[in-house]
DOTI-856032 format. One record per residue (C-alpha): residue number from 1; residue in three letters; z, x, y. Coordinates in pm, whole numbers, padded with zeros to 5 digits, m for minus. Each point is the difference from the previous one (the first is absolute). Example, Ala and Ser with C-alpha at 12.3 -4.5 7.8 and 13.67 -1.06 7.14 Angstrom:
<nodes>
{1, 'ALA', {00780, 01230, m00450}};
{2, 'SER', {m00066, 00137, 00344}};
</nodes>
This chain:
<nodes>
{1, 'MET', {00000, 00000, 00000}};
{2, 'LYS', {m00088, 00127, 00350}};
{3, 'THR', {00290, 00029, 00238}};
{4, 'ALA', {m00019, m00083, 00368}};
{5, 'ALA', {m00037, 00292, 00233}};
{6, 'ALA', {00286, 00074, 00232}};
{7, 'PRO', {m00057, m00152, 00341}};
{8, 'GLY', {m00133, 00250, 00252}};
{9, 'LEU', {m00059, 00026, 00370}};
{10, 'ARG', {m00376, 00054, m00016}};
{11, 'HIS', {m00270, m00237, m00117}};
{12, 'SER', {m00361, 00096, 00063}};
{13, 'ALA', {m00100, m00359, 00084}};
{14, 'ILE', {00264, m00017, 00274}};
{15, 'ASP', {m00096, 00339, 00141}};
{16, 'ALA', {m00372, m00081, m00014}};
{17, 'MET', {00045, m00334, 00178}};
{18, 'ARG', {00204, 00173, 00268}};
{19, 'GLY', {m00270, 00268, 00023}};
{20, 'ILE', {m00267, m00266, 00061}};
{21, 'ALA', {00216, m00150, 00275}};
{22, 'MET', {00058, 00340, 00161}};
{23, 'ILE', {m00371, 00086, 00004}};
{24, 'LEU', {m00095, m00336, 00153}};
{25, 'MET', {00283, 00032, 00251}};
{26, 'ALA', {m00153, 00320, 00132}};
{27, 'LEU', {m00317, m00190, 00090}};
{28, 'ASP', {00193, m00231, 00231}};
{29, 'HIS', {00188, 00280, 00170}};
{30, 'VAL', {m00309, 00216, 00044}};
{31, 'ARG', {m00164, m00305, 00157}};
{32, 'ASP', {00293, m00028, 00240}};
{33, 'PHE', {m00053, 00356, 00118}};
{34, 'VAL', {m00380, 00022, m00007}};
{35, 'HIS', {m00181, m00333, 00035}};
{36, 'ALA', {m00129, m00094, 00346}};
{37, 'ASP', {00068, m00369, m00060}};
{38, 'ALA', {00360, 00077, m00092}};
{39, 'MET', {00046, 00121, 00357}};
{40, 'ALA', {m00123, m00334, 00136}};
{41, 'PHE', {00113, m00292, m00219}};
{42, 'ALA', {00177, m00098, m00320}};
{43, 'PRO', {m00230, m00007, m00305}};
{44, 'GLY', {00114, m00353, m00079}};
{45, 'ASP', {m00111, m00136, 00340}};
{46, 'LEU', {m00282, m00226, m00118}};
{47, 'SER', {m00137, m00034, 00353}};
{48, 'ARG', {m00083, 00372, 00014}};
{49, 'THR', {00008, 00153, m00348}};
{50, 'SER', {m00286, 00061, m00243}};
{51, 'ILE', {00002, m00078, m00370}};
{52, 'ALA', {00008, 00372, m00083}};
{53, 'THR', {00291, 00070, 00236}};
{54, 'PHE', {00195, m00302, m00125}};
{55, 'MET', {m00049, 00091, m00365}};
{56, 'THR', {00087, 00366, 00062}};
{57, 'ARG', {00335, m00119, 00124}};
{58, 'TRP', {00042, m00285, m00250}};
{59, 'ILE', {m00048, 00213, m00312}};
{60, 'THR', {00295, 00214, 00111}};
{61, 'CYS', {00234, m00300, 00036}};
{62, 'PHE', {00093, 00042, m00368}};
{63, 'CYS', {00170, 00333, 00066}};
{64, 'ALA', {00337, m00090, 00154}};
{65, 'PRO', {00073, m00284, m00249}};
{66, 'ALA', {m00097, 00230, m00289}};
{67, 'PHE', {00218, 00277, 00139}};
{68, 'LEU', {00310, m00223, 00036}};
{69, 'PHE', {m00054, m00176, m00333}};
{70, 'ILE', {m00042, 00330, m00186}};
{71, 'ALA', {00303, 00145, 00178}};
{72, 'GLY', {00197, m00287, m00154}};
{73, 'LEU', {m00151, 00071, m00342}};
{74, 'SER', {00094, 00366, 00033}};
{75, 'ALA', {00357, m00083, 00101}};
{76, 'GLN', {00045, m00213, m00312}};
{77, 'ARG', {m00150, 00273, m00219}};
{78, 'ARG', {00249, 00245, 00146}};
{79, 'LEU', {00280, m00239, m00095}};
{80, 'ALA', {m00141, m00039, m00353}};
{81, 'HIS', {m00029, 00378, m00032}};
{82, 'GLN', {00342, 00090, 00140}};
{83, 'GLY', {00200, m00304, m00109}};
{84, 'CYS', {00239, 00034, 00295}};
{85, 'ALA', {m00028, m00283, 00254}};
{86, 'ARG', {00235, 00166, 00248}};
{87, 'GLY', {m00194, 00324, m00015}};
{88, 'VAL', {m00330, m00178, 00062}};
{89, 'ALA', {00158, m00200, 00283}};
{90, 'LYS', {00111, 00324, 00162}};
{91, 'PHE', {m00346, 00149, m00041}};
{92, 'LEU', {m00166, m00306, 00155}};
{93, 'ALA', {00236, 00007, 00299}};
{94, 'THR', {m00040, 00371, 00068}};
{95, 'ARG', {m00376, m00003, m00056}};
{96, 'GLY', {m00028, m00300, 00231}};
{97, 'LEU', {00182, 00188, 00274}};
{98, 'TRP', {m00220, 00304, m00064}};
{99, 'LEU', {m00320, m00204, 00042}};
{100, 'ILE', {00126, m00148, 00327}};
{101, 'LEU', {00089, 00347, 00128}};
{102, 'LEU', {m00345, 00132, m00093}};
{103, 'GLU', {m00172, m00281, 00189}};
{104, 'LEU', {00210, 00058, 00310}};
{105, 'THR', {m00063, 00377, 00001}};
{106, 'VAL', {m00278, 00152, m00211}};
{107, 'PHE', {m00229, m00304, 00000}};
{108, 'ARG', {00061, m00056, 00370}};
{109, 'PHE', {m00124, 00351, 00071}};
{110, 'ILE', {m00301, m00032, m00232}};
{111, 'LEU', {m00105, m00323, 00171}};
{112, 'ASP', {m00028, 00138, 00353}};
{113, 'PHE', {00102, 00369, m00022}};
{114, 'ARG', {00303, m00057, 00220}};
{115, 'LEU', {00369, m00012, m00081}};
{116, 'LEU', {00117, m00071, 00353}};
{117, 'GLY', {m00144, m00161, 00308}};
{118, 'GLY', {00116, m00359, m00022}};
{119, 'ASN', {m00189, m00100, m00311}};
{120, 'PRO', {00123, m00326, m00152}};
{121, 'LEU', {00170, 00006, m00337}};
{122, 'LEU', {m00223, m00171, m00253}};
{123, 'VAL', {00122, m00216, m00287}};
{124, 'LEU', {m00302, 00019, m00229}};
{125, 'VAL', {m00056, 00014, m00374}};
{126, 'LEU', {00236, 00290, m00076}};
{127, 'SER', {00284, m00167, 00188}};
{128, 'ALA', {m00079, m00336, m00162}};
{129, 'LEU', {00016, 00165, m00342}};
{130, 'GLY', {00315, 00189, 00093}};
{131, 'LEU', {00177, m00309, 00131}};
{132, 'SER', {m00111, m00195, m00307}};
{133, 'MET', {00147, 00269, m00224}};
{134, 'LEU', {00324, m00015, 00195}};
{135, 'ALA', {00011, m00376, m00056}};
{136, 'LEU', {m00086, 00035, m00370}};
{137, 'ALA', {00263, 00269, m00068}};
{138, 'PRO', {00314, m00220, m00007}};
{139, 'LEU', {m00183, m00272, m00197}};
{140, 'VAL', {m00097, 00246, m00274}};
{141, 'ALA', {00366, 00084, m00051}};
{142, 'VAL', {00109, m00361, m00058}};
{143, 'LEU', {m00296, m00220, m00094}};
{144, 'SER', {m00247, m00014, m00285}};
{145, 'ALA', {m00368, 00079, 00052}};
{146, 'ARG', {m00083, m00365, m00066}};
{147, 'THR', {00237, m00121, 00272}};
{148, 'ILE', {m00132, 00258, 00247}};
{149, 'GLY', {m00352, m00112, m00083}};
{150, 'ALA', {00091, m00365, 00059}};
{151, 'ILE', {00139, 00090, 00343}};
{152, 'GLY', {m00313, 00195, 00083}};
{153, 'LEU', {m00232, m00278, m00118}};
{154, 'ALA', {00189, m00257, 00206}};
{155, 'ILE', {m00042, 00220, 00309}};
{156, 'VAL', {m00373, 00048, m00064}};
{157, 'LEU', {m00057, m00374, m00052}};
{158, 'LEU', {00221, m00136, 00278}};
{159, 'HIS', {00019, 00254, 00282}};
{160, 'ASN', {m00281, m00169, 00196}};
{161, 'LEU', {00237, m00292, 00055}};
{162, 'LEU', {00172, 00236, 00246}};
{163, 'ASP', {m00312, 00047, 00214}};
{164, 'PRO', {00106, m00253, 00268}};
{165, 'VAL', {00321, 00196, 00062}};
{166, 'GLN', {m00054, 00246, 00285}};
{167, 'ALA', {00203, 00306, 00094}};
{168, 'ALA', {00068, m00154, 00340}};
{169, 'HIS', {00217, m00260, m00177}};
{170, 'TRP', {00234, 00277, m00117}};
{171, 'GLY', {00116, 00127, 00337}};
{172, 'ALA', {00166, 00340, m00032}};
{173, 'LEU', {m00082, 00000, m00373}};
{174, 'ALA', {m00375, m00024, 00064}};
{175, 'PRO', {m00059, 00355, m00133}};
{176, 'VAL', {00139, m00111, m00337}};
{177, 'TRP', {m00261, m00273, m00023}};
{178, 'LEU', {m00276, 00239, 00102}};
{179, 'LEU', {00101, 00237, m00278}};
{180, 'LEU', {00010, m00286, m00249}};
{181, 'HIS', {m00296, m00226, 00073}};
{182, 'GLN', {m00176, 00026, 00335}};
{183, 'PRO', {m00203, 00297, 00127}};
{184, 'GLY', {00098, 00110, 00347}};
{185, 'ALA', {00186, 00253, 00209}};
{186, 'PHE', {00354, 00043, 00124}};
{187, 'GLY', {00201, 00263, 00181}};
{188, 'ILE', {00304, 00186, m00122}};
{189, 'ALA', {00182, 00274, 00193}};
{190, 'GLY', {m00302, 00036, 00230}};
{191, 'GLN', {m00242, 00042, m00290}};
{192, 'VAL', {m00280, m00247, m00077}};
{193, 'VAL', {m00021, m00103, m00366}};
{194, 'VAL', {m00327, m00160, m00115}};
{195, 'VAL', {00024, m00200, m00324}};
{196, 'GLY', {m00336, m00023, m00175}};
{197, 'TYR', {00130, m00072, m00350}};
{198, 'PRO', {00284, m00257, 00005}};
{199, 'VAL', {00184, 00060, m00322}};
{200, 'LEU', {00091, m00338, m00152}};
{201, 'ALA', {m00325, m00081, m00180}};
{202, 'TRP', {m00052, 00364, m00102}};
{203, 'PHE', {00344, 00000, m00160}};
{204, 'GLY', {m00109, m00308, m00194}};
{205, 'VAL', {m00300, 00193, m00137}};
{206, 'LEU', {00223, 00296, m00093}};
{207, 'ALA', {00245, m00230, m00180}};
{208, 'VAL', {m00278, m00176, m00195}};
{209, 'GLY', {m00134, 00342, m00098}};
{210, 'PHE', {00345, 00103, m00117}};
{211, 'ALA', {00018, m00299, m00232}};
{212, 'ALA', {m00353, 00065, m00127}};
{213, 'GLY', {00108, 00351, m00097}};
{214, 'SER', {00187, m00151, m00294}};
{215, 'LEU', {m00338, m00074, m00158}};
{216, 'TYR', {m00033, 00369, m00075}};
{217, 'ASP', {00276, m00040, m00256}};
{218, 'ALA', {m00227, m00243, m00186}};
{219, 'GLY', {m00320, 00073, m00186}};
{220, 'ALA', {m00321, 00084, 00184}};
{221, 'ALA', {m00171, m00315, m00128}};
{222, 'LYS', {00268, m00228, 00145}};
{223, 'ARG', {m00006, 00195, 00325}};
{224, 'ARG', {m00375, m00040, 00033}};
{225, 'HIS', {00025, m00372, m00073}};
{226, 'VAL', {00268, m00055, 00265}};
{227, 'PHE', {m00183, 00205, 00264}};
{228, 'LEU', {m00328, m00180, m00072}};
{229, 'ALA', {00162, m00342, 00017}};
{230, 'ALA', {00199, 00082, 00314}};
{231, 'GLY', {m00302, 00154, 00172}};
{232, 'ALA', {m00223, m00297, m00078}};
{233, 'LEU', {00272, m00245, 00109}};
{234, 'SER', {00048, 00192, 00325}};
{235, 'LEU', {m00370, m00008, 00087}};
{236, 'GLY', {m00034, m00364, m00103}};
{237, 'ALA', {00297, m00098, 00214}};
{238, 'PHE', {m00148, 00191, 00292}};
{239, 'VAL', {m00331, m00185, m00018}};
{240, 'VAL', {00165, m00343, m00029}};
{241, 'LEU', {00262, 00051, 00270}};
{242, 'ARG', {m00244, 00166, 00237}};
{243, 'ALA', {m00250, m00282, m00047}};
{244, 'VAL', {00266, m00260, 00077}};
{245, 'ASN', {00096, 00185, 00322}};
{246, 'ALA', {00348, m00156, m00004}};
{247, 'TYR', {00248, 00275, m00088}};
{248, 'GLY', {00022, 00370, m00069}};
{249, 'ASP', {m00156, 00160, 00308}};
{250, 'PRO', {00050, m00054, 00373}};
{251, 'SER', {m00375, 00050, 00066}};
{252, 'PRO', {m00210, m00272, m00164}};
{253, 'TRP', {m00363, 00068, m00084}};
{254, 'SER', {m00278, m00186, 00176}};
{255, 'VAL', {m00375, m00056, m00021}};
{256, 'GLN', {m00189, 00273, 00187}};
{257, 'ALA', {m00355, 00033, 00131}};
{258, 'THR', {m00130, 00128, m00335}};
{259, 'PRO', {00109, m00046, m00362}};
{260, 'ALA', {00074, 00373, m00026}};
{261, 'PHE', {00243, m00012, 00292}};
{262, 'THR', {00156, m00318, m00138}};
{263, 'ALA', {00073, 00200, m00316}};
{264, 'LEU', {00151, 00276, 00214}};
{265, 'SER', {00221, m00258, 00172}};
{266, 'PHE', {00115, m00117, m00344}};
{267, 'LEU', {00097, 00358, m00089}};
{268, 'ALA', {00161, 00081, 00335}};
{269, 'THR', {00363, m00054, m00096}};
{270, 'THR', {00302, 00136, 00186}};
{271, 'LYS', {00144, 00342, m00086}};
{272, 'TYR', {00267, 00039, 00270}};
{273, 'PRO', {00220, m00125, m00157}};
{274, 'PRO', {m00186, m00054, m00327}};
{275, 'SER', {m00047, m00372, m00050}};
{276, 'LEU', {00025, m00167, m00339}};
{277, 'LEU', {m00379, m00032, m00007}};
{278, 'PHE', {m00048, 00364, 00093}};
{279, 'LEU', {00226, 00102, m00288}};
{280, 'LEU', {m00166, m00235, m00249}};
{281, 'MET', {m00342, 00132, 00104}};
{282, 'THR', {00100, 00366, m00033}};
{283, 'LEU', {00252, 00008, m00284}};
{284, 'GLY', {m00230, m00199, m00229}};
{285, 'PRO', {m00253, 00286, m00026}};
{286, 'VAL', {00283, 00253, m00028}};
{287, 'LEU', {00136, m00184, m00305}};
{288, 'LEU', {m00347, m00030, m00151}};
{289, 'GLY', {m00054, 00369, 00066}};
{290, 'LEU', {00322, 00090, m00179}};
{291, 'ALA', {m00109, m00209, m00298}};
{292, 'TRP', {m00340, 00173, m00010}};
{293, 'LEU', {00158, 00346, 00025}};
{294, 'GLU', {00231, m00088, m00289}};
{295, 'ARG', {m00305, m00063, m00216}};
{296, 'HIS', {m00187, 00304, 00135}};
{297, 'PRO', {00269, 00265, 00050}};
{298, 'LEU', {m00087, 00313, 00197}};
{299, 'SER', {00112, 00353, m00076}};
{300, 'ILE', {00272, 00160, 00209}};
{301, 'SER', {m00263, 00235, 00144}};
{302, 'HIS', {m00221, m00282, 00129}};
{303, 'PRO', {m00032, 00012, 00382}};
{304, 'LEU', {00133, m00354, 00040}};
{305, 'VAL', {00310, 00086, m00202}};
{306, 'VAL', {00054, 00332, 00176}};
{307, 'ILE', {m00016, m00157, 00347}};
{308, 'GLY', {00218, m00288, m00115}};
{309, 'ARG', {00268, 00244, m00117}};
{310, 'VAL', {00048, 00150, 00348}};
{311, 'PRO', {m00020, m00301, 00234}};
{312, 'LEU', {00232, 00124, 00274}};
{313, 'PHE', {m00173, 00338, 00024}};
{314, 'TYR', {m00342, m00167, 00008}};
{315, 'TYR', {00113, m00257, 00256}};
{316, 'LEU', {00118, 00256, 00254}};
{317, 'ALA', {m00278, 00250, m00071}};
{318, 'HIS', {m00286, m00249, 00033}};
{319, 'PHE', {00127, m00119, 00337}};
{320, 'LEU', {00020, 00359, 00122}};
{321, 'LEU', {m00350, 00080, m00124}};
{322, 'ALA', {m00148, m00320, 00148}};
{323, 'HIS', {00153, 00083, 00338}};
{324, 'LEU', {m00129, 00357, m00010}};
{325, 'ILE', {m00351, m00114, m00095}};
{326, 'ALA', {m00009, m00252, 00284}};
{327, 'SER', {00122, 00258, 00251}};
{328, 'CYS', {m00255, 00257, m00116}};
{329, 'LEU', {m00280, m00259, 00021}};
{330, 'ALA', {00107, m00073, 00357}};
{331, 'VAL', {m00006, 00366, 00101}};
{332, 'ALA', {m00339, 00049, m00167}};
{333, 'ARG', {m00149, m00294, 00191}};
{334, 'TYR', {00157, 00048, 00341}};
{335, 'HIS', {00060, 00378, 00000}};
{336, 'ASP', {00338, m00079, 00146}};
{337, 'VAL', {00329, 00119, m00144}};
{338, 'ARG', {00215, m00206, 00233}};
{339, 'MET', {00326, m00088, m00165}};
{340, 'ALA', {m00094, m00369, 00030}};
{341, 'PHE', {m00207, 00055, m00314}};
{342, 'PHE', {00287, 00158, m00188}};
{343, 'SER', {00328, m00116, 00152}};
{344, 'GLY', {00074, m00367, 00036}};
{345, 'PRO', {m00132, m00300, m00194}};
{346, 'PHE', {m00368, m00089, m00020}};
{347, 'PRO', {m00101, m00332, 00161}};
{348, 'SER', {m00011, m00167, m00341}};
{349, 'LEU', {00358, 00106, m00062}};
{350, 'GLY', {00152, m00118, 00326}};
{351, 'GLY', {m00121, 00271, 00236}};
{352, 'SER', {m00137, m00051, 00349}};
{353, 'ARG', {m00371, m00085, m00004}};
{354, 'GLU', {m00040, 00157, 00343}};
{355, 'ALA', {00102, 00342, m00134}};
{356, 'PHE', {m00313, 00016, m00218}};
{357, 'PRO', {m00374, m00010, 00069}};
{358, 'PRO', {m00147, m00353, 00003}};
{359, 'ASP', {m00218, 00075, m00304}};
{360, 'PHE', {00282, 00153, m00202}};
{361, 'GLY', {m00025, m00051, m00375}};
{362, 'TRP', {m00267, 00022, m00268}};
{363, 'PRO', {m00210, m00236, m00216}};
{364, 'LEU', {00123, m00145, m00327}};
{365, 'GLY', {m00213, 00244, m00199}};
{366, 'VAL', {00196, 00289, 00147}};
{367, 'VAL', {00320, m00178, m00102}};
{368, 'TYR', {m00111, m00009, m00363}};
{369, 'LEU', {m00109, 00365, 00006}};
{370, 'ALA', {00335, 00102, 00151}};
{371, 'TRP', {00185, m00212, m00258}};
{372, 'PHE', {m00188, 00168, m00283}};
{373, 'GLY', {00084, 00338, 00152}};
{374, 'VAL', {00370, m00085, 00027}};
{375, 'VAL', {00028, m00113, m00362}};
{376, 'LEU', {m00206, 00294, m00128}};
{377, 'ALA', {00205, 00254, 00195}};
{378, 'LEU', {00333, m00149, m00104}};
{379, 'TYR', {m00069, m00022, m00373}};
{380, 'PRO', {00061, 00372, m00076}};
{381, 'ALA', {00304, m00009, 00228}};
{382, 'CYS', {00134, m00297, m00200}};
{383, 'VAL', {m00060, 00190, m00325}};
{384, 'GLY', {00199, 00295, 00130}};
{385, 'PHE', {00280, m00216, 00136}};
{386, 'ASP', {00022, m00194, m00326}};
{387, 'ARG', {00036, 00326, m00191}};
{388, 'PHE', {00267, 00115, 00246}};
{389, 'LYS', {00195, m00322, m00054}};
{390, 'GLY', {m00040, 00037, m00375}};
{391, 'ARG', {00162, 00342, 00004}};
{392, 'TYR', {00307, m00144, 00170}};
{393, 'LYS', {00001, m00349, m00151}};
{394, 'ASP', {00362, 00037, m00111}};
{395, 'SER', {00121, 00097, 00348}};
{396, 'TRP', {00184, m00267, 00194}};
{397, 'TRP', {m00229, 00033, 00300}};
{398, 'ALA', {m00329, m00039, m00188}};
{399, 'GLY', {00027, m00379, 00001}};
{400, 'TYR', {m00004, 00001, 00382}};
{401, 'LEU', {m00345, 00162, 00016}};
</nodes>
């Protein structure tokens, strides 16, 4: 009789799915730095966007939900591997704080090459993940994975009921609501804090992912079946609820001038914060992708797996490389090394439009070439960093990289 393998931290399907998300994510961020239209309008603005620009942005919408869901899976696999709920809770809390610190320091510098100078503090995906881990930590110590998953699912399904509540209703506690559910800005000790990723719905995704991690204690066939069924149900629910236009997203779709743009309106769900329909639309393919990767496992040396094994390194490095490429393109075009091209945010990232030439930015084709260059350049770096982590995998600090 075959015996079950001891639960481990690594599964190639999980790493490969995360690798796919990381590669697609780079396309969106390269677009932010390079694309001319990114300097002028949001890609989801149907009055100004093109189909190509919209879809370039839309295909990357899967990344953040995949990242949070897989982070939950990984947390549960750590618990299954270590068997110590308090130890995992401590790890989640400290890693959460570490991610927040990185976003407020290292990532802040990478984004605009400044540490000082009145830059706002940004609550983006690393902080959302960090805060979600901080929220998950005490629950892991006292609740079962199934209960945590039920809490997360309830948040995902019901959080849009909170949309009518505005931060202004909270008075002095308005910043709490901004951090939980409503994008916006507030001041603290003279510092502006901009919340782009309110954490409530993202915590729900993390918690659902944590519960789903228990499937890796079951057989691969059962896991595939559950992921397939859940993915199909998610996409089916998205189509039905979106068609009804009654609940699940604060921005209803509408008939546009052409059928193609009507379809874009149907797909244009809300990411900040992620609506129920946005999460159904994006997590459905993630679940189907996990099921497919279970049936077609990749080797640990496959590029998708390698990149998926070093997500934090890749995340910071690809932002740095995208920024450098955009700055070098600017110098090559304008023969001007003014610090406006290197220090301070680009117009698409909150910078002053007046500080840049009126024709600043490049066509979408350049975006795709730059994206290909970023991924190609980072792959050998990811291989080396993965090997470095492997040499020190038993060190306490390795899990924070």
